N, C-alpha and C positions, 0 to 999 in steps of 0.2 A: 710659557710662551705663547702669544696670541697667534692665530692664523689669518691671514689676510683674506677678505672675501670681497668679491665685486659687488657694487652698488647694485641694490635691486631697483632697476628702472621704473618698476609700476608703482613703487612705493616712494621715489623720490620725488621731491618739491622743487619745482624751479621757480626761484624768487622773481617776483613782479615788481617794477617800480614805477614810481609817477615821477616825471620830469618837471621841474620849475624854472622857469627862464626869467631873469630879471633883465628885460631889453634896454633899460636906461645904463646899465653897466656895461653892456657888451661893447668891443672894439671890433668886431667882425674879423677876429683872427682865424676862425672856423677849426680850431682844433678840436673842439667837441664833435663837430660833424665829420671832420677825416678821420678820427680816431674811435668813434663809436664802433663797438665789435659787432654790435647788432644792425647797424645803419638805421637807426629809427629818427635821426635828425636830419632835416633838410633847413636851406637857409631861407628866409622869409622873403616876401615880395616887399614887405614894408620896411622902412629905416626907422631908427631910434632918433632923438633929438641931434645927437652927434653925427647922423648921416650914414651911420653903421647898419648893416643886415644882421639881424641877430637869428639865432635857432629855433626852430619850431619843430614839434613832431611830424614826423611824415605822414600824409594821408595813408591809411589802411594801416599802419603800425602804431597806432595808438596802445596795443597791449605788448609791444615788442620789446620795451625797456626790462632788462633783467636785474636792476639796481645794483650794476657792477660799480657804479659812482666814478667810472674813469673820467665823466665828462666834467665832474667835480674837480678830480685832481689835475687835470690838463689846462683848466681854465685860469688865466692868469689875472682875470678881473673878477673872479669870484660870482659871475654872472648865471651860473647854471648848476642845479644840484638836483638829486633825485631823494625820494623818500620810499620806503618798502610800502607796497601796496596789497594790504591783505595778506 
């Protein structure tokens, strides 16, 4: 029988992600912004061709994405996704 051991925090690697947004697909639902656990997304000042404001990475939080992919799961328009970054 194996014994449970706590995670060694000095050797644990926190995943990092890179966010990709397809502005032309976005319909401005804000699900990705509202449900991001690390709060790395904000609404852009610009609008797409349909008139919707799409998500962007918040200034100063470029390295905050942990590649949980929750934004990808909640987006009904498939307008945002992440990839593991290094």
